[in-house]
C-alpha positions as a printed NumPy array, in Angstrom:
array([[  0.   ,   0.   ,   0.   ],
       [  1.412,   3.353,  -1.046],
       [  0.771,   6.42 ,   1.076],
       [  1.18 ,   9.832,  -0.497],
       [  1.548,  12.99 ,   1.551],
       [  0.094,  15.992,  -0.288],
       [  2.603,  18.762,  -0.918],
       [  0.085,  21.232,   0.578],
       [  0.265,  19.398,   3.913],
       [  4.056,  19.479,   3.919],
       [  4.217,  23.192,   3.128],
       [  1.229,  24.392,   5.115],
       [  1.389,  22.129,   8.169],
       [  4.777,  20.439,   8.592],
       [  6.937,  23.422,   7.619],
       [  5.272,  25.866,  10.079],
       [  5.475,  23.146,  12.732],
       [  9.199,  22.716,  12.11 ],
       [  9.714,  26.493,  12.255],
       [  7.725,  26.672,  15.494],
       [  9.622,  23.795,  17.124],
       [ 12.978,  25.111,  15.88 ],
       [ 12.199,  28.582,  17.205],
       [ 11.079,  27.1  ,  20.509],
       [ 14.368,  25.221,  20.791],
       [ 16.192,  28.52 ,  20.239],
       [ 14.018,  30.373,  22.768],
       [ 14.216,  27.619,  25.401],
       [ 17.811,  26.6  ,  24.663],
       [ 18.933,  25.929,  28.251],
       [ 15.932,  23.696,  28.988],
       [ 16.362,  21.79 ,  25.707],
       [ 20.116,  21.43 ,  26.247],
       [ 19.503,  19.779,  29.614],
       [ 16.983,  17.406,  28.057],
       [ 19.374,  16.486,  25.231],
       [ 22.169,  15.748,  27.724],
       [ 19.883,  13.409,  29.676],
       [ 18.771,  11.613,  26.509],
       [ 22.275,  11.193,  25.089],
       [ 23.412,   9.747,  28.423],
       [ 21.106,   6.769,  27.751],
       [ 23.365,   5.74 ,  24.787],
       [ 20.814,   3.983,  22.656],
       [ 20.851,   4.199,  18.833],
       [ 17.246,   3.062,  18.652],
       [ 16.23 ,   5.878,  20.977],
       [ 17.702,   8.486,  18.612],
       [ 15.639,   7.154,  15.701],
       [ 12.549,   7.128,  17.894],
       [ 13.234,  10.711,  18.982],
       [ 13.679,  11.851,  15.371],
       [ 10.328,  10.312,  14.408],
       [  8.674,  11.74 ,  17.52 ],
       [ 10.119,  15.18 ,  16.721],
       [  8.622,  15.076,  13.214],
       [  5.274,  13.999,  14.665],
       [  5.371,  16.821,  17.214],
       [  6.286,  19.309,  14.484],
       [  3.402,  18.08 ,  12.302],
       [  0.918,  18.3  ,  15.185],
       [  2.202,  21.755,  16.172],
       [  1.829,  22.886,  12.574],
       [ -1.673,  21.424,  12.392],
       [ -2.674,  23.265,  15.574],
       [ -1.281,  26.515,  14.122],
       [ -3.145,  25.815,  10.855],
       [ -6.471,  25.247,  12.687],
       [ -6.004,  28.283,  14.962],
       [ -5.509,  30.361,  11.828],
       [ -8.681,  28.958,  10.291],
       [-10.715,  29.531,  13.46 ],
       [ -9.457,  32.915,  14.634],
       [ -7.32 ,  34.667,  12.016],
       [ -9.409,  33.896,   8.925],
       [-12.593,  35.596,  10.204],
       [-10.541,  38.696,  11.049],
       [ -8.886,  38.732,   7.621],
       [-12.212,  38.298,   5.835],
       [-13.741,  41.062,   7.934],
       [-10.817,  43.406,   7.196],
       [-10.424,  42.668,   3.487],
       [-13.712,  41.118,   2.363],
       [-14.232,  37.792,   0.669],
       [-16.264,  36.282,  -2.09 ],
       [-19.344,  34.174,  -1.399],
       [-18.545,  30.444,  -1.52 ],
       [-21.299,  29.783,  -4.072],
       [-19.793,  32.384,  -6.403],
       [-16.334,  30.875,  -5.824],
       [-17.572,  27.401,  -6.845],
       [-19.45 ,  28.826,  -9.849],
       [-16.279,  30.589, -11.038],
       [-14.306,  27.348, -10.656],
       [-16.904,  25.553, -12.786],
       [-16.652,  28.361, -15.335],
       [-12.96 ,  27.57 , -15.739],
       [-11.117,  29.74 , -13.205],
       [ -8.255,  27.318, -12.591],
       [ -6.153,  29.948, -10.812],
       [ -8.626,  30.031,  -7.895],
       [ -7.239,  26.804,  -6.475],
       [ -3.739,  28.302,  -6.463],
       [ -4.975,  31.561,  -4.878],
       [ -6.811,  29.564,  -2.23 ],
       [ -3.694,  27.514,  -1.404],
       [ -1.494,  30.607,  -1.28 ],
       [ -4.052,  32.369,   0.925],
       [ -4.067,  29.405,   3.331],
       [ -0.273,  29.334,   3.361],
       [ -0.05 ,  33.063,   4.17 ],
       [ -2.793,  32.788,   6.818],
       [ -0.984,  29.902,   8.524],
       [  2.293,  31.818,   8.537],
       [  0.531,  34.883,   9.91 ],
       [ -0.747,  32.7  ,  12.771],
       [  2.7  ,  31.144,  13.246],
       [  4.377,  34.512,  13.655],
       [  1.659,  35.76 ,  16.007],
       [  2.357,  32.721,  18.219],
       [  6.108,  33.293,  17.985],
       [  5.671,  36.994,  18.783],
       [  3.743,  36.065,  21.924],
       [  6.363,  33.531,  23.01 ],
       [  9.298,  35.852,  22.278],
       [  7.526,  38.608,  24.196],
       [  7.052,  36.286,  27.165],
       [ 10.781,  35.435,  27.022],
       [ 11.588,  39.182,  26.726],
       [ 13.374,  38.865,  23.398],
       [ 12.08 ,  42.214,  22.18 ],
       [ 14.047,  42.376,  18.935],
       [ 12.798,  38.948,  17.91 ],
       [  9.267,  39.936,  18.888],
       [  9.458,  42.994,  16.615],
       [ 10.79 ,  40.816,  13.782],
       [  7.904,  38.381,  14.302],
       [  5.398,  41.243,  14.247],
       [  6.931,  42.515,  10.983],
       [  6.412,  39.023,   9.569],
       [  2.787,  39.172,  10.743],
       [  2.343,  42.432,   8.809],
       [  4.033,  40.928,   5.753],
       [  1.815,  37.835,   5.72 ],
       [ -1.31 ,  39.897,   6.458],
       [ -0.582,  42.008,   3.39 ],
       [  0.047,  38.81 ,   1.431],
       [ -3.351,  37.435,   2.435],
       [ -4.941,  40.725,   1.365],
       [ -3.338,  40.369,  -2.061],
       [ -4.614,  36.801,  -2.464],
       [ -8.084,  37.802,  -1.319],
       [ -8.137,  40.638,  -3.863],
       [ -6.941,  38.342,  -6.651],
       [ -9.578,  35.786,  -5.725],
       [-12.348,  38.38 ,  -5.777],
       [-11.221,  39.822,  -9.113],
       [-10.889,  36.363, -10.678],
       [-14.302,  35.198,  -9.453],
       [-15.998,  38.34 , -10.682],
       [-14.165,  38.186, -14.02 ],
       [-15.167,  34.574, -14.716],
       [-18.749,  35.083, -13.606],
       [-19.056,  38.246, -15.707],
       [-17.6  ,  36.593, -18.828],
       [-19.651,  33.416, -18.386],
       [-22.835,  35.488, -18.165],
       [-21.928,  37.359, -21.354],
       [-21.134,  40.762, -19.827],
       [-18.397,  42.858, -21.351],
       [-15.726,  42.815, -18.651],
       [-13.959,  45.914, -20.034],
       [-17.106,  48.016, -19.621],
       [-18.062,  46.526, -16.27 ],
       [-16.608,  47.003, -12.821],
       [-17.277,  43.271, -12.228],
       [-19.317,  44.088,  -9.127],
       [-16.358,  45.455,  -7.196],
       [-16.279,  48.521,  -5.043],
       [-13.158,  50.133,  -3.67 ],
       [-13.075,  50.806,   0.028],
       [ -9.921,  51.635,   1.99 ],
       [ -7.76 ,  50.489,  -0.925],
       [ -9.264,  47.01 ,  -0.858],
       [-11.679,  45.362,  -3.233],
       [-14.963,  43.994,  -1.99 ],
       [-17.835,  42.174,  -3.614],
       [-21.089,  44.098,  -3.818],
       [-24.131,  42.379,  -2.338]])
């Protein structure tokens, strides 16, 4: 039986988990160093393999928790700040041939997860009083928030374009149902 791991899961779940665990090791270096010394004192090759597998599992689970926290808490905030397209319109545009929507959706999820990751790291670095690192994490939060805004805008424009062209409207003469508000694009109701 062959098991395939989707690339999306590796990039959007495992990678943020590895970054989170790696950053935690850096932030809690003395505690981790003591743990590593105790483990290496056991002198078992099988234990090292088990620890490597366990570390990957912990990184995956950490990444999955970050991914779900982003979906539950960050996504509603992003959609409230920047707007979003109705799911029915999204599906209709996909059926009309908007193949780029899947890519925009993946990239949006990736940016949202990284936004959540750096919020968590900013909180932890703040608790450890690493102020410079906290500021760097907050700059990453701003960067990924702006990235999500860009993907949301591209999604909205693409959906409106495909729905307008599939209904026979002239896209050049139409505003595709978009209104500009605070330099963001939103779908009219």
